[in-house]
C-alpha positions in Angstrom: 9.2 16.1 17.6 9.8 18.4 14.7 9.9 16.4 11.4 10.6 18.0 8.0 7.2 17.1 6.5 3.7 17.6 8.0 1.8 15.1 5.9 3.2 12.1 4.0 1.1 9.7 2.0 1.8 6.3 0.5 -0.4 4.3 -1.9 -0.4 0.5 -2.2 -2.6 -2.5 -2.6 -0.8 -4.4 0.2 -1.9 -7.8 -1.2 0.2 -9.3 0.9 1.8 -6.9 3.4 5.5 -7.7 3.7 8.6 -6.2 5.3 9.4 -4.1 2.3 6.1 -2.3 2.7 6.7 -1.9 6.4 10.2 -0.4 5.8 8.7 2.1 3.4 5.9 3.1 5.8 8.5 3.4 8.7 10.6 5.7 6.5 7.5 7.9 6.0 6.8 8.0 9.7 10.4 9.0 10.4 10.1 12.2 8.3 6.4 13.0 8.5 4.3 14.3 11.5 1.3 12.4 10.0 1.2 9.5 7.6 -1.8 8.6 5.5 -1.9 5.1 3.9 -4.2 4.8 0.9 -5.1 1.2 0.1 -5.5 0.9 -3.6 -7.9 -1.4 -5.4 -10.0 -1.1 -2.2 -13.1 -2.2 -4.1 -11.7 -5.5 -5.2 -11.2 -8.8 -3.4 -11.4 -12.5 -4.1 -9.2 -12.4 -7.1 -5.7 -13.9 -7.7 -4.2 -10.4 -7.8 -6.4 -9.0 -5.0 -7.4 -11.8 -2.6 -8.0 -9.7 0.5 -10.8 -7.3 1.2 -10.1 -3.7 2.1 -11.2 -4.4 5.7 -8.7 -7.2 6.0 -5.8 -5.1 4.6 -6.8 -2.2 6.9 -6.7 -4.6 9.8 -3.3 -6.1 8.8 -1.9 -2.6 8.6 -3.3 -1.7 12.0 -1.9 -4.9 13.5 1.6 -3.7 12.5 1.3 0.1 12.9 -1.5 0.6 15.4 -2.8 4.2 15.5 0.5 5.7 14.3 -0.9 6.0 10.7 -4.2 6.8 9.1 -5.6 4.3 6.7 -8.2 4.9 3.9 -9.6 3.0 1.0 -8.7 4.2 -2.5 -10.9 2.5 -5.2 -9.5 2.2 -8.7 -10.9 4.5 -11.3 -9.6 2.7 -14.4 -7.0 5.2 -15.6 -3.7 3.4 -14.7 -0.7 5.2 -13.3 -1.1 8.6 -15.0 -1.5 12.2 -14.0 -5.2 11.6 -13.9 -4.6 9.0 -11.2 -2.4 11.6 -9.4 -5.2 14.1 -9.5 -7.5 11.5 -8.0 -5.0 10.6 -5.3 -4.7 14.3 -4.4 -8.4 14.7 -4.3 -8.7 11.8 -1.9 -5.9 13.2 0.3 -7.5 16.6 0.4 -10.9 15.1 1.3 -9.4 13.1 4.2 -6.8 15.6 5.5 -8.1 19.0 4.3 -4.8 19.7 2.5 -2.5 18.3 -0.2 0.3 16.0 1.0 3.8 17.5 1.5 5.4 14.2 0.6 4.6 11.1 -1.4 6.5 8.1 -0.2 6.9 5.1 -2.5 9.2 2.5 -3.9 11.1 3.8 -6.9 9.0 2.9 -9.8 8.9 4.9 -13.1 5.2 4.8 -13.3 4.7 7.1 -10.3 6.9 9.9 -11.7 4.1 11.4 -13.8 1.4 11.3 -11.1 1.4 15.0 -10.2 2.6 16.5 -13.5 -0.7 18.1 -14.4 -1.5 19.5 -11.0 -1.0 23.2 -11.0 -0.1 25.0 -7.8 0.7 21.9 -5.9 4.2 20.9 -4.9 4.6 17.5 -3.5 8.0 16.2 -2.6 8.7 12.6 -3.4 10.7 10.1 -1.4 11.6 7.0 -3.2 12.5 4.2 -0.7 15.0 1.7 -2.2 14.1 -1.9 -1.9 15.8 -3.5 1.0 14.6 -7.0 0.1 13.9 -8.7 -3.2 10.3 -9.4 -2.5 6.9 -8.7 -4.0 3.3 -9.2 -2.8 2.9 -11.6 -5.8 5.8 -13.8 -4.5 4.3 -13.6 -1.0 1.0 -15.0 -2.3 3.0 -17.8 -4.0 4.3 -18.8 -0.5 0.8 -19.5 0.5 0.0 -21.6 -2.6 3.3 -23.5 -2.2 2.7 -24.0 1.5 6.0 -22.4 2.4 5.3 -21.0 5.9 9.0 -20.5 6.9 9.7 -18.5 3.7 6.5 -16.4 4.3 7.6 -15.7 7.9 11.0 -14.4 6.8 9.3 -11.5 4.9 6.2 -11.0 7.1 6.0 -8.6 10.2 5.6 -10.8 13.3 2.3 -9.2 14.3 0.8 -10.9 11.3 2.0 -14.4 11.9 -1.2 -15.3 13.7 -3.2 -14.3 10.6 -1.4 -16.9 8.4 -4.4 -19.3 8.1 -6.8 -16.6 7.3 -4.4 -15.1 4.7 -3.6 -18.4 3.2 -7.3 -19.4 2.9 -8.1 -16.1 1.1 -5.2 -16.6 -1.4 -6.1 -20.3 -2.1 -9.8 -19.4 -2.6 -8.9 -16.7 -5.0 -5.9 -18.1 -6.9 -7.8 -19.3 -10.0 -9.9 -16.1 -10.3 -7.9 -14.1 -12.9 -10.6 -11.5 -13.4 -9.6 -8.1 -12.1 -10.9 -4.5 -12.3 -7.7 -3.1 -11.0 -5.1 -1.8 -13.4 
């Protein structure tokens, strides 16, 4: 199949993967021959904001997407959402794929607009995927804390339903740990 873009990438923490994330990744797959998912804050786990390890998040993404995407860790470097972060993302994409991405796929957030401003000679198209649901990973974690399985299932891809106990245990164990290295 001929798609308009060769390589699309998306960056997210996926701390809890929900149907909004899935929709965004599916949109990337619809227009890109290859999709790279970079899991941000990959060095962090066991905190209220980042309860899951990189390995858990990678597995959850695999359970939903199988081998149709490539998944890589992307540790934080402490610079926030700036062009310096964009340089870092591009460096990681180049290391993994041997080239810059053709397309960055993300939810429409102002903080991503300046990622690639300082990068000369690189033109990366951007696809902003509108929210189809009013949901966030923070709210998804609250469903675990509030023991609201039915609400959680409404916004969770079915392949992850069997992971509920593992996911809930991680969130409950981490909910009072407010320390975070991620920005």
